[in-house]
FINU-270188 format. One line per 2 residues: for each residue x, y, z of N, C-alpha, C, O. Coordinates in steps of 0.001 Angstrom, whole numbers. Layout:
# residues N
X,Y,Z,X,Y,Z,X,Y,Z,X,Y,Z ~ ...
END
This chain:
# residues 93
37096,70485,44763,36099,70404,45815,35286,71426,45966,35787,72476,45562 ~ 33928,71550,46512,33231,72708,46721,33597,73576,48106,33916,72849,49046
33602,74658,48315,33505,75206,49527,32417,74953,50315,31287,75247,49926 ~ 32634,74410,51445,31378,73976,52452,30741,75229,53295,29610,75277,53778
31741,76210,53344,31040,77183,54304,31953,78564,53731,32995,78409,53095 ~ 31441,79789,54031,31825,81159,53670,32863,81353,54640,32687,80848,55749
33997,82046,54396,35062,82587,55232,34319,83630,56391,33480,84502,56167 ~ 34872,83264,57586,34252,83932,58556,34321,85672,58328,35248,86123,57656
33524,86393,58791,33627,87845,58618,34029,88394,59687,33591,88031,60778 ~ 35112,89557,59531,35698,89993,60678,34731,90549,61526,33673,90998,61084
35081,90547,62954,34153,91261,63999,34217,92609,63849,35246,93145,63437 ~ 33199,93246,64147,32881,94736,64074,31849,95201,65204,30623,95159,65102
32626,95677,66361,31915,96401,67421,31596,97649,67518,31975,98378,68434 ~ 30666,98091,66308,30367,99635,66011,29375,99935,66774,29370,101163,66858
28281,99368,67557,27031,99634,67791,27308,100251,69176,27927,99601,70018 ~ 26836,101563,69436,26465,102233,70652,25381,101945,71420,24688,101159,70775
24846,102205,72556,23726,102080,73362,22861,102865,72616,21814,102264,72375 ~ 22926,104272,72046,22118,104795,71252,21746,103954,69936,20574,103733,69629
22720,103554,69270,22155,102744,68357,21353,101505,68399,20565,101281,67480 ~ 21490,100635,69437,20681,99640,70003,19372,100171,70265,18400,99536,69855
19201,101322,70935,17940,101862,71144,17199,102281,69936,15976,102144,69903 ~ 17770,102720,69065,17085,102939,67874,16852,101699,67142,15863,101770,66413
17451,100620,67121,17501,99331,66551,15996,98696,67005,15198,98169,66230 ~ 15809,98893,68533,14583,98317,69168,13544,99604,68741,12471,99112,68392
13525,100592,68684,12461,101322,68322,11912,100927,66684,10734,100901,66325 ~ 13017,100662,65906,12579,100551,64521,11710,98893,64366,10772,98506,63669
12528,98284,65330,11832,96814,65441,10411,96780,66071,9585,95942,65707 ~ 10184,97573,66884,8658,97844,67567,7936,98452,66413,6717,98287,66395
8453,99081,65513,7445,99642,64228,7234,98862,63442,6334,99129,62645 ~ 7914,97630,63313,7640,96493,62459,8434,96300,61311,8145,95615,60330
9699,97109,61555,10746,96893,60278,11107,95603,60225,11292,95021,61294 ~ 11264,94961,59092,11960,93704,58933,13456,93379,59370,14326,94238,59229
13729,92187,59878,15366,91916,60294,16311,92305,59153,17383,92896,59281 ~ 15699,91849,57929,16701,92102,56753,17059,93668,56538,18195,93974,56175
15976,94747,56791,16107,96000,56622,17056,96335,57737,18085,96963,57490 ~ 16784,95979,58844,17696,96216,60173,18907,95811,60043,19773,96527,60545
19311,94604,59366,20560,94165,58974,21276,94896,58058,22453,95081,58366 ~ 20875,95393,56955,21459,96198,55950,21647,97640,56600,22737,98178,56408
20878,98183,57200,21010,99453,58049,21901,99739,58921,22529,100794,58999 ~ 22000,98611,59748,23024,98995,60901,24211,97954,60626,25045,97887,61529
24434,97023,59359,25301,96294,59350,25718,95358,60390,26893,95231,60737 ~ 24627,94631,60938,24974,93444,61825,24233,92381,61635,23446,92473,60693
24232,91286,62298,23782,89880,61835,22410,89907,62435,21900,90785,63131 ~ 21873,88662,61987,20558,88518,62739,20529,87830,64059,19560,87596,64781
21755,87561,64220,21957,86746,65703,22132,88175,66610,21548,88252,67691 ~ 22892,89203,66160,22845,90286,67059,21481,91113,67395,21191,91499,68527
20763,91302,66338,19327,91443,66324,18379,90782,67409,17580,91303,68187 ~ 18728,89491,67203,18039,88706,68151,18418,88934,69591,17456,88920,70358
19429,89110,70055,20013,89304,71021,19881,90422,71722,19498,90403,72891 ~ 20192,91541,71064,20068,93000,71383,18642,93721,71291,18545,94924,71536
17569,92960,70936,16356,93380,70802,15284,92354,71201,15634,91186,71365 ~ 14093,92687,71357,12929,91776,71616,12029,92042,70507,11875,93173,70044
11318,90801,69997,10566,91058,68915,9266,92158,69129,8931,92635,70213 ~ 8642,92422,67833,7549,93366,68069,6418,92709,68758,6302,91484,68774
5612,93488,69307,4573,92616,69901,3349,92168,68849,2660,91164,69028 ~ 3231,92896,67956,2671,92264,66906,2808,90916,66030,1915,90254,65500
4388,90690,66044,4891,89612,65403,4463,88591,66509,3784,87583,66312 ~ 4913,88967,67566,4841,87817,68694,3275,87283,68629,3058,86086,68442
2153,88271,68801,908,87775,68816,578,87161,67649,-492,86557,67722 ~ 1230,87099,66407,984,86646,65006,1282,85381,65064,417,84566,64743
2661,84916,65515,3210,83836,65650,2618,83018,66870,2717,81793,66939 ~ 2095,83671,67670,1523,82770,68868,14,82074,68298,-449,80979,68615
-551,83064,67385,-2019,82509,66746,-1421,81488,65888,-1744,80345,66212 ~ -651,81583,64898,-541,80451,64193,133,79209,64742,-178,78158,64181
961,79147,65691,1137,78021,66450,-154,77679,67075,-222,76453,66979 ~ -997,78026,67546,-2338,77702,68147,-3099,76761,67068,-3563,75649,67316
-3132,77400,65877,-3521,76728,64604,-3082,75291,64452,-3837,74324,64351 ~ -1862,75281,64451,-831,74180,64168,-1231,72997,65264,-1554,71863,64910
-1163,73428,66639,-1387,72834,67800,-2753,71840,67532,-2885,70627,67699 ~ -3594,72751,67104,-5165,72204,67055,-5267,70895,66043,-6083,69985,66184
-4329,70981,65053,-4463,69952,63932,-3509,68630,64432,-3645,67564,63831 ~ -2631,68731,65448,-2011,67541,66100,-3005,66373,66473,-4071,66524,67070
-2502,65240,66043,-3114,63690,66406,-2932,63683,67779,-2235,64553,68301 ~ -3543,62691,68527,-3322,62242,69808,-1847,61840,69831,-1131,62179,70774
-1423,61182,68889,-2,60665,69027,920,61709,69143,1697,61717,70098 ~ 942,62690,68203,1802,63835,68075,1668,64683,69455,2696,65172,69924
481,64860,70087,500,65624,71238,887,64880,72503,1275,65460,73517 ~ 750,63439,72377,1473,62644,73552,2989,62666,73533,3666,62688,74561
3481,62659,72304,4985,62895,72128,5373,64206,72553,6392,64362,73227 ~ 4573,65249,72181,5147,66452,72424,5165,66722,73835,6092,67389,74295
4042,66184,74747,4003,66099,76139,5184,65416,76561,6002,66043,77234 ~ 5356,64432,76316,6443,63299,76771,7846,64204,76455,8684,64188,77355
8111,64877,75414,9299,65770,74918,9590,66711,76302,10601,66823,76995 ~ 8019,67443,76404,8418,68552,77527,8548,68214,78708,9206,68964,79429
7948,66949,79300,8512,66304,80628,9939,65982,80510,10667,66265,81462 ~ 10359,65507,79617,11986,65074,79366,12877,66334,79669,13877,66329,80388
12335,67445,78983,13180,68554,79255,13135,68957,80429,14246,69174,80912 ~ 12077,69186,81230,12056,69292,82558,13004,68377,83498,13615,68910,84425
13107,67105,83264,13962,66268,83746,15559,66658,83319,16459,66686,84158 ~ 15727,66900,82144,17200,67255,81837,17704,68324,82427,18817,68276,82951
16903,69512,82423,17337,70671,83345,17523,70501,84838,18294,71204,85492 ~ 16708,69440,85393,16975,69431,86742,18460,68814,87059,19155,69113,88029
18754,67977,86120,20201,67690,86185,20206,66097,86705,21272,65507,86877
END
């Protein structure tokens, strides 16, 4: 039977505050996540928790999303608006 998942890797808490600041500085310069992952030996999840994305990346993703949204049909747009309303109601409890 094939293995469905990899064995869990042992936890390593080796990052100092100075390392995290350097990680953020490199991410602001546009260094890719895969390069940061290799250099600091951390997971993508840790990178996303410990740092914020580069402003350039955020702007580019926002522009790309706007292009996609413009192509939506009326039905898709209505479904998305309904989903957003439902989310608000879910969080209200």
